[in-house]
C-alpha positions as CSV (number, residue, x, y, z in Angstrom):
1,M,122.2,159.3,-34.9
2,D,120.1,156.9,-37.0
3,T,116.4,155.9,-35.8
4,D,115.0,153.4,-36.4
5,A,111.6,153.6,-37.5
6,P,109.2,151.6,-38.5
7,T,108.6,150.8,-42.4
8,A,105.1,150.9,-43.1
9,D,104.6,147.2,-43.8
10,I,104.6,146.2,-40.1
11,L,102.2,149.0,-39.1
12,P,97.5,148.5,-39.4
13,E,97.1,150.4,-42.7
14,E,94.6,152.5,-40.8
15,L,97.4,154.2,-39.4
16,T,99.9,154.8,-42.6
17,E,97.1,155.6,-44.9
18,R,96.3,159.0,-43.1
19,E,98.7,161.8,-43.4
20,Q,98.5,162.6,-39.6
21,W,102.0,161.4,-38.6
22,V,104.6,163.8,-37.1
23,C,108.2,163.2,-35.3
24,W,109.3,163.6,-31.4
25,R,111.8,164.2,-29.8
26,V,112.6,163.8,-26.2
27,Q,113.1,167.5,-24.4
28,E,113.3,168.8,-21.0
29,R,110.8,171.1,-19.6
30,G,110.0,172.1,-16.2
31,G,113.1,169.6,-14.7
32,K,111.7,166.6,-16.7
33,E,111.8,164.8,-20.2
34,T,109.0,164.9,-22.0
35,K,108.3,163.6,-25.9
36,V,107.3,166.7,-27.6
37,P,105.9,166.3,-31.7
38,I,108.4,167.7,-34.6
39,N,106.8,169.1,-37.5
40,P,108.5,166.4,-40.5
41,H,108.7,169.4,-42.9
42,T,110.2,172.2,-40.9
43,G,111.8,170.3,-37.8
44,S,110.5,172.9,-35.5
45,F,107.8,171.8,-33.0
46,G,104.8,170.2,-34.1
47,S,101.1,170.3,-32.7
48,A,98.9,167.6,-32.3
49,T,96.0,170.3,-33.1
50,N,97.7,171.6,-36.3
51,P,97.7,169.7,-39.3
52,D,100.1,171.7,-41.2
53,S,102.6,170.1,-38.9
54,W,101.5,166.5,-39.9
55,A,103.0,164.5,-42.8
56,P,102.3,161.7,-44.8
57,F,103.9,158.1,-43.3
58,E,106.5,158.0,-45.4
59,T,107.5,162.4,-45.1
60,A,107.5,161.5,-41.3
61,R,109.8,158.5,-41.7
62,E,112.7,159.7,-43.8
63,Y,112.7,163.0,-41.4
64,A,113.1,160.5,-38.3
65,T,115.8,158.1,-40.1
66,D,117.7,160.8,-40.9
67,G,118.4,161.2,-37.3
68,A,116.8,164.9,-37.2
69,A,114.7,162.9,-34.6
70,E,114.5,160.5,-32.1
71,G,111.1,158.2,-33.2
72,L,107.6,158.4,-35.1
73,G,104.4,159.6,-33.3
74,F,100.7,159.5,-35.3
75,V,98.0,162.3,-34.1
76,F,94.6,161.3,-33.1
77,T,91.9,163.9,-34.7
78,E,88.0,164.3,-34.5
79,D,87.7,163.1,-37.7
80,D,89.2,159.9,-37.6
81,P,87.2,156.7,-35.6
82,L,90.6,155.9,-34.3
83,V,90.7,155.5,-30.1
84,G,94.6,155.1,-28.3
85,V,95.0,153.1,-25.4
86,D,98.0,153.8,-22.9
87,L,99.0,151.6,-20.5
88,D,101.7,152.4,-18.1
89,T,104.1,151.3,-16.0
90,C,102.5,147.7,-16.5
91,R,105.3,145.5,-18.6
92,V,108.7,144.6,-17.3
93,P,111.2,144.7,-20.1
94,E,113.2,142.5,-19.5
95,T,111.0,139.4,-19.8
96,G,107.9,141.0,-21.2
97,T,105.4,140.1,-19.0
98,L,102.6,142.3,-18.7
99,T,100.9,142.9,-14.7
100,D,97.0,140.9,-14.7
101,E,95.0,144.0,-14.8
102,A,96.9,145.1,-18.3
103,M,96.6,142.2,-19.9
104,G,93.2,142.1,-19.1
105,I,92.7,145.3,-20.6
106,V,94.5,143.7,-24.0
107,E,92.5,141.1,-24.2
108,R,89.1,143.1,-24.0
109,L,90.3,145.1,-26.2
110,A,92.0,142.5,-29.0
111,S,93.4,145.0,-31.4
112,Y,97.0,146.0,-32.5
113,T,98.7,146.5,-29.8
114,E,102.9,147.7,-29.2
115,V,105.3,148.2,-27.0
116,S,105.8,151.7,-25.6
117,P,109.8,153.0,-26.4
118,S,110.2,152.8,-23.0
119,G,109.4,149.5,-22.8
120,T,107.5,149.4,-19.7
121,G,104.0,150.1,-21.2
122,V,102.2,148.8,-23.7
123,H,99.6,150.8,-26.5
124,V,96.3,149.9,-28.0
125,L,94.9,150.6,-31.1
126,A,91.5,150.7,-31.8
127,L,88.5,152.0,-33.6
128,G,85.6,153.1,-31.5
129,N,84.1,156.1,-29.5
130,L,84.8,157.6,-26.1
131,P,82.2,158.1,-23.8
132,G,82.6,161.7,-21.2
133,D,85.5,164.0,-21.2
134,R,87.6,162.2,-19.1
135,N,90.7,160.8,-20.8
136,R,93.2,159.7,-17.3
137,K,93.4,158.0,-14.6
138,D,95.9,156.2,-13.0
139,W,97.6,154.5,-15.3
140,V,95.4,154.5,-18.1
141,E,95.2,157.2,-20.3
142,M,92.3,157.0,-23.4
143,Y,91.9,159.4,-26.3
144,D,90.6,159.7,-29.4
145,D,90.8,163.7,-30.6
146,A,94.2,166.3,-29.9
147,R,96.9,164.3,-29.2
148,F,99.7,162.6,-31.0
149,F,100.9,158.1,-29.5
150,T,104.5,157.4,-30.2
151,V,104.2,154.6,-33.1
152,T,107.4,151.9,-32.3
153,G,105.9,148.9,-34.5
154,D,107.1,147.0,-31.6
155,H,104.1,144.2,-31.7
156,L,103.1,142.8,-28.8
157,D,103.5,139.3,-28.8
158,G,99.1,137.2,-29.4
159,T,97.4,141.1,-30.4
160,P,96.1,141.3,-33.9
161,A,98.0,143.0,-36.2
162,T,95.1,145.0,-37.1
163,V,93.1,147.8,-35.7
164,E,89.8,146.3,-34.9
165,S,86.5,148.4,-34.2
166,R,85.9,148.1,-30.5
167,T,84.0,150.6,-28.8
168,P,81.6,148.3,-26.4
169,A,85.1,147.3,-24.8
170,L,86.4,150.5,-25.5
171,G,83.5,151.5,-23.9
172,S,84.0,149.3,-20.7
173,V,87.5,149.8,-19.8
174,H,86.7,153.9,-19.8
175,S,84.2,153.2,-17.7
176,E,85.6,150.9,-15.0
177,F,89.4,152.3,-15.0
178,V,89.2,156.1,-16.4
179,A,86.1,157.4,-15.5
180,G,86.0,156.5,-11.7
181,E,86.7,158.6,-8.9
182,Q,90.2,159.9,-7.5
183,D,91.7,157.1,-5.6
184,S,93.8,159.8,-3.5
185,A,92.0,162.3,-1.2
186,N,95.1,164.0,-2.2
187,G,96.2,163.4,-5.4
188,E,99.3,161.8,-4.8
189,D,99.3,160.0,-8.0
190,D,102.4,161.7,-8.4
191,A,104.9,160.6,-11.7
192,E,107.8,160.3,-9.9
193,T,106.4,158.5,-6.4
194,D,103.3,157.1,-6.9
195,T,103.0,153.2,-7.4
196,R,100.2,152.5,-10.1
197,K,98.6,149.3,-10.6
198,G,101.2,148.1,-12.7
199,G,103.3,147.4,-9.5
200,K,106.2,150.1,-10.5
201,P,107.1,153.5,-10.0
202,T,106.3,155.4,-12.5
203,D,108.1,156.9,-14.9
204,A,108.5,160.3,-16.1
205,V,109.2,159.5,-19.1
206,D,106.5,157.1,-19.6
207,A,103.5,159.7,-19.1
208,A,104.9,161.3,-21.6
209,E,104.9,159.0,-24.8
210,T,101.2,159.8,-25.2
211,G,102.1,163.6,-26.6
212,G,101.6,164.9,-23.0
213,R,104.4,166.7,-20.8
214,G,103.8,164.3,-17.9
215,E,102.4,165.3,-14.7
216,D,104.1,166.5,-11.3
217,D,101.1,166.6,-8.9
218,D,101.8,169.3,-6.1
219,A,101.2,168.3,-2.9
220,E,99.6,171.3,-1.2
221,G,96.5,171.9,-4.6
222,L,95.0,170.2,-6.7
223,S,96.4,167.5,-9.4
224,D,97.4,168.5,-12.6
225,E,94.3,165.9,-13.5
226,E,92.2,166.9,-11.0
227,I,92.3,170.6,-12.1
228,V,92.0,169.7,-15.5
229,D,88.8,167.5,-14.2
230,R,87.4,171.0,-11.9
231,A,87.8,173.1,-15.0
232,H,86.0,171.0,-17.6
233,A,83.0,170.6,-14.8
234,A,82.7,174.2,-14.3
235,A,80.0,176.8,-15.4
236,N,83.0,177.9,-18.4
237,G,83.7,174.4,-18.6
238,E,82.8,174.4,-22.1
239,K,84.9,177.6,-22.5
240,F,87.7,175.6,-20.7
241,E,87.0,172.7,-23.4
242,R,87.5,174.6,-26.4
243,L,90.8,176.3,-25.3
244,W,92.0,173.1,-23.5
245,R,91.6,171.6,-27.5
246,G,93.5,174.4,-29.0
247,R,90.7,176.0,-30.4
248,T,90.8,179.8,-30.3
249,T,86.6,180.0,-31.3
250,G,85.6,183.6,-30.0
251,Y,89.0,185.4,-29.8
252,D,91.0,187.7,-32.0
253,S,93.9,186.2,-31.7
254,H,95.8,182.8,-30.9
255,S,98.0,185.2,-27.7
256,E,94.2,186.4,-26.8
257,A,93.3,182.7,-26.6
258,D,96.5,182.0,-24.9
259,M,95.5,184.5,-21.6
260,G,92.1,182.9,-21.6
261,L,93.9,179.4,-20.7
262,C,96.4,181.1,-18.5
263,A,93.5,182.7,-17.0
264,L,91.5,179.7,-16.0
265,L,94.5,177.7,-14.7
266,A,95.2,180.9,-12.7
267,F,92.3,180.4,-10.4
268,W,92.6,176.2,-10.4
269,T,95.8,176.6,-9.4
270,G,96.3,179.1,-6.8
271,G,98.7,181.0,-9.0
272,D,101.0,178.9,-8.9
273,R,103.1,179.4,-11.8
274,V,104.9,175.7,-12.5
275,Q,101.6,174.6,-12.6
276,I,100.2,176.8,-15.1
277,D,103.1,176.4,-17.2
278,R,102.5,172.6,-17.1
279,L,99.6,172.3,-17.8
280,F,99.2,175.0,-20.5
281,R,102.4,173.2,-22.3
282,D,100.1,170.4,-22.0
283,S,97.1,172.1,-23.9
284,G,96.0,171.9,-27.4
285,L,97.1,175.8,-27.9
286,M,101.1,175.0,-27.1
287,R,103.2,176.2,-30.0
288,E,106.6,177.0,-30.6
289,K,106.4,180.6,-29.8
290,W,105.9,179.3,-25.9
291,D,109.6,179.4,-25.6
292,E,110.8,182.5,-27.5
293,R,112.1,184.9,-25.9
294,H,110.5,188.2,-26.9
295,F,111.1,190.4,-24.6
296,A,114.5,192.8,-23.0
297,D,114.6,191.0,-19.9
298,G,114.9,188.0,-21.4
299,S,111.6,186.5,-20.6
300,T,109.7,183.9,-23.3
301,Y,106.7,184.4,-24.3
302,G,105.2,181.9,-22.3
303,E,106.5,184.1,-18.7
304,K,105.3,187.1,-19.7
305,T,102.2,185.2,-20.5
306,I,101.6,183.9,-16.9
307,E,102.9,187.3,-15.2
308,R,100.1,189.6,-17.3
309,V,97.8,186.6,-16.4
310,L,98.5,186.8,-12.4
311,A,99.0,190.3,-12.4
312,G,95.4,190.6,-13.3
313,T,93.9,187.7,-11.0
314,T,92.2,188.8,-7.5
315,E,91.1,185.5,-6.6
316,F,92.5,181.8,-6.8
317,Y,90.7,178.6,-5.7
318,E,92.0,177.5,-2.8
319,P,91.1,173.5,-1.5
320,T,91.0,171.6,1.2
321,Q,92.2,168.1,1.4
322,A,88.5,166.5,1.8
323,E,87.5,169.0,-1.6
324,T,90.4,167.3,-3.6
325,T,88.3,164.3,-4.0
326,N,84.9,166.1,-4.8
327,T,84.0,167.7,-8.4
328,A,83.3,171.7,-8.2
329,T,81.0,173.1,-6.4
330,D,78.2,175.1,-7.8
331,D,80.1,177.8,-6.0
332,E,83.5,177.3,-7.3
333,R,81.4,177.2,-10.4
334,S,80.7,180.4,-10.2
335,T,83.8,181.9,-8.6
336,A,86.0,180.2,-11.1
337,D,83.4,181.9,-13.6
338,E,84.0,185.0,-12.4
339,S,87.3,185.2,-11.8
340,D,88.2,184.5,-15.1
341,Q,85.6,186.7,-16.5
342,V,87.4,189.6,-14.3
343,T,90.9,188.2,-14.9
344,A,90.0,188.4,-18.7
345,E,89.0,191.7,-18.5
346,T,91.5,192.7,-16.3
347,V,94.6,191.1,-18.1
348,T,92.9,192.6,-21.9
349,L,92.6,195.7,-20.1
350,R,95.8,195.6,-19.4
351,Q,97.5,194.6,-22.6
352,Q,95.8,197.1,-24.2
353,R,96.9,200.2,-21.7
354,D,100.4,198.6,-22.6
355,E,99.8,198.5,-26.1
356,L,98.3,202.2,-26.4
357,G,101.6,203.1,-23.9
358,T,103.9,201.7,-26.2
359,R,102.0,203.3,-29.3
360,Q,102.3,206.6,-27.8
361,E,106.0,206.3,-27.3
362,R,106.2,205.7,-30.8
363,H,103.9,208.4,-32.0
364,L,105.2,211.0,-30.1
365,G,108.8,210.1,-31.2
366,L,107.2,210.2,-34.3
367,I,106.2,213.8,-34.0
368,A,109.1,215.1,-32.9
369,D,110.6,213.9,-35.6
370,L,108.3,215.4,-38.2
371,Q,107.7,218.8,-36.5
372,A,112.3,218.6,-36.7
373,Q,111.8,218.0,-40.2
374,V,109.1,220.3,-40.9
375,E,111.6,223.2,-39.0
376,R,114.0,222.2,-41.8
377,L,111.5,222.4,-44.2
378,E,110.5,226.3,-43.1
379,A,114.3,227.3,-43.2
380,R,114.6,225.7,-46.3
381,N,112.0,227.1,-48.1
382,Q,112.8,230.7,-46.4
383,R,116.8,230.4,-48.0
384,L,115.2,229.3,-51.3
385,T,112.8,232.2,-50.9
386,A,115.5,234.8,-50.7
387,E,117.1,233.0,-53.5
388,L,114.2,233.2,-55.8
389,E,113.8,237.0,-54.8
390,T,117.1,237.5,-55.8
391,V,116.9,235.8,-59.1
392,R,114.1,237.6,-60.3
393,S,115.6,241.1,-59.0
394,E,118.7,239.9,-61.4
395,A,116.2,238.7,-64.5
396,E,114.0,241.9,-64.2
397,S,117.6,244.4,-63.9
398,G,118.3,242.0,-67.5
399,R,115.4,242.1,-69.2
400,E,114.7,246.4,-68.7
401,E,118.3,247.5,-70.6
402,P,118.0,245.2,-73.2
403,A,114.5,246.8,-73.6
404,V,115.4,251.0,-74.0
405,E,118.0,249.8,-76.4
406,S,115.1,247.6,-78.6
407,G,112.6,250.7,-78.4
408,S,115.6,252.9,-79.8
409,L,116.8,250.8,-82.5
410,L,113.0,249.9,-83.7
411,T,112.1,254.3,-83.7
412,R,115.4,253.9,-86.5
413,L,113.8,251.6,-88.1
414,R,110.4,253.4,-88.4
415,Q,112.1,256.6,-89.5
416,F,114.2,255.1,-92.1
417,V,111.5,252.9,-93.7
418,S,109.3,255.9,-93.8
419,R,111.7,258.2,-95.4
420,K,112.5,255.2,-98.0
421,G,108.6,255.1,-99.0
422,A,108.5,259.0,-99.4
């Protein structure tokens, strides 16, 4: 099917002039539909943290309009001044009416605003900076790095057609709607059942329109958002932040960084495989390899990574109902840090043990093959030696007879010459 992608002339130049474009497709993950970034150059999965998977606007648009993708997306980076504000479930598609709170935010920011693909939300794009690390609460999300927004070109009437500088306004919106404490003591902002301030049940697809995977918070543990907040606030929060944003500094390989993040998530989720997988998919480390099947039992790389991490995890965080409203305590931070260190070391040792075992098997097999080859060569050498001795014997025998004859002839020649001389 052909995609009706927006053209450059109806979008702000601040976006189209940057080579930070991806495409997106809807894909089911964990039982929910989510919008995943697509590399316009290759058609494979893209990433909000991998510039090699981004493209100029026209390249991305051409790929999308050919029907290979369902829409366009713009990636925010720490190197650009752009900020995206996503307001979910705040618009009635049939009438185009916004909730009062959403309209208040749109008017306060007074910058380019467009309707989201579902029609039930809006995206505001502005120039500025975001305070703090928190990006989401309830129906409001704000991002300036390692994230992509779907771009529709469906401009919201009454808002500027340009991206305006709005740092003070962004700060006030963030402080009022994002930086506050959790509203629910039990993390009951479930993507399927919560009624947000917009007045309508949350649409799981809407939650993914910012390049996330959507959230399905677990009633018995911390919500996805709470886990991210607590992990950021922990003693090893700086490490979590690096991994969460897709940076592999301090690790020898991307795979080791994957295991490091999963080890942290394993502690905070209480070892919930589904939640670990869901959160990892929302991190900057997510890549196409996560869903590739690399093992004989049919397991994907992601499944096996989680399995190995959990096998080496001995301590898990167990929140009480009251604790879900508080930030991480010193004890939690210490336990998480120690657990992460122990888990990472254990997982690394297990992985090294498995790799050494595999290498040993390969080496033993190679040694056996070489030994057999040596035995074959020795047998062949013995045969060749025997044949050589036979040939030498025959050759020696053949040279002795002519030597006698030659000697007799030489004697007669000498006698003949002697007589002539006389």
